[in-house]
VMD Tcl script that draws the C-alpha trace (Angstrom):
set ca {
  {14.13 10.23 1.01}
  {10.72 9.44 -0.19}
  {9.72 5.78 -0.92}
  {6.97 4.92 -3.29}
  {5.49 1.35 -3.36}
  {4.79 1.42 -6.90}
  {2.51 -0.81 -9.46}
  {3.47 0.15 -12.74}
  {-0.02 -1.19 -14.03}
  {-1.89 1.06 -11.77}
  {-3.06 4.38 -13.06}
  {-3.17 5.92 -9.36}
  {0.34 4.74 -8.76}
  {1.52 6.25 -12.16}
  {-0.11 9.59 -11.32}
  {1.53 9.61 -7.79}
  {4.94 9.08 -9.37}
  {4.24 11.66 -11.97}
  {3.49 14.18 -9.13}
  {6.61 13.53 -7.34}
  {8.64 13.90 -10.45}
  {7.00 17.16 -11.57}
  {7.67 18.34 -8.05}
  {11.14 17.28 -8.10}
  {11.03 15.25 -4.96}
  {13.95 12.72 -4.35}
  {12.20 9.27 -4.33}
  {12.98 5.52 -4.59}
  {10.71 3.13 -6.45}
  {9.68 -0.07 -4.60}
  {8.35 -2.45 -7.04}
  {6.61 -4.40 -4.24}
  {5.29 -7.14 -6.88}
  {8.77 -8.02 -7.76}
  {10.14 -7.71 -3.99}
  {7.17 -8.12 -1.69}
  {7.39 -6.62 1.87}
  {8.18 -8.93 4.57}
  {5.78 -9.27 7.26}
  {7.84 -7.18 9.56}
  {8.10 -4.37 6.94}
  {4.40 -4.58 6.19}
  {3.61 -3.97 9.89}
  {5.75 -1.07 10.01}
  {4.04 0.34 7.09}
  {0.63 -0.34 8.45}
  {1.65 1.28 11.75}
  {3.04 4.46 9.83}
  {-0.37 4.67 7.78}
  {-2.19 4.32 11.09}
  {-4.62 1.92 9.67}
  {-5.62 -1.77 10.23}
  {-4.07 -4.29 7.66}
  {-7.49 -4.99 6.30}
  {-7.89 -1.30 5.08}
  {-4.75 -2.10 2.85}
  {-6.50 -5.08 1.00}
  {-7.93 -4.76 -2.55}
  {-11.22 -6.23 -1.40}
  {-12.26 -5.74 -5.06}
  {-9.50 -7.96 -6.56}
  {-10.75 -11.35 -7.87}
  {-8.11 -13.18 -5.81}
  {-9.54 -12.00 -2.57}
  {-13.18 -12.59 -3.81}
  {-12.48 -16.05 -4.81}
  {-10.37 -17.08 -1.86}
  {-11.19 -15.04 0.98}
  {-14.37 -13.09 0.71}
  {-16.52 -15.72 1.84}
  {-14.55 -16.13 5.15}
  {-14.37 -12.53 5.90}
  {-17.67 -10.88 6.34}
  {-16.31 -8.20 8.69}
  {-12.93 -6.69 9.35}
  {-12.74 -8.11 12.72}
  {-13.25 -11.92 11.53}
  {-9.41 -12.42 11.43}
  {-6.52 -11.04 13.61}
  {-4.33 -8.36 12.04}
  {-1.26 -10.80 11.67}
  {-3.34 -13.10 9.46}
  {-4.29 -10.23 7.18}
  {-0.53 -9.26 7.12}
  {0.27 -12.88 6.05}
  {-2.06 -12.80 3.14}
  {-0.72 -9.55 1.95}
  {2.89 -10.95 2.21}
  {1.87 -14.05 0.39}
  {-0.16 -12.22 -2.32}
  {1.22 -8.78 -2.68}
  {-0.94 -8.01 -5.76}
  {-3.50 -7.74 -2.98}
  {-1.94 -4.43 -1.32}
  {-3.51 -1.08 -2.17}
  {-1.32 1.15 -3.67}
  {0.56 3.59 -4.16}
  {1.95 4.01 -0.74}
  {4.38 6.82 -0.03}
  {6.68 6.51 3.01}
  {9.20 9.03 4.45}
  {10.64 8.67 7.88}
  {7.94 7.93 10.46}
  {4.97 8.77 7.79}
  {3.17 7.13 5.24}
  {0.21 7.85 3.09}
  {-1.78 5.60 0.97}
  {-2.24 7.79 -2.05}
  {-5.54 6.78 -3.43}
  {-6.50 9.18 -5.09}
  {-2.87 10.19 -5.89}
  {-3.18 13.71 -4.87}
  {-2.77 12.66 -1.30}
  {1.03 12.78 -1.92}
  {0.74 16.52 -1.76}
  {0.75 15.87 2.07}
  {4.43 15.10 1.75}
  {5.36 17.77 -0.89}
  {3.70 20.55 0.78}
  {5.54 19.92 4.29}
}
mol new
graphics top color blue
foreach p $ca { graphics top sphere $p radius 0.5 }
foreach p [lrange $ca 0 end-1] q [lrange $ca 1 end] { graphics top cylinder $p $q radius 0.2 }
display resetview
């Protein structure tokens, strides 16, 4: 079953969810703002996405700009675990939608990236 880490206030997330529904794909919605992922869960998601945790951060978000941007000039300024801790403490900084199925995951920004799951 497909998991979608969904933000109901995000246009991209809503569009991605609509694509899943239109294509009649079984899915489960994870409202990550209400139930933030643990550090361990987030590490697994990042590994499935095959990205560094920094790349999952909404660096344009005011929270990031106000509290972290001045300390992070480059992705390598902190260890991956430090970025994971920031994301678990402030899940609103997690870029979404993230679609996960088995050992695969896709950051669906733009939402059409979800077709990589649908077309398999």
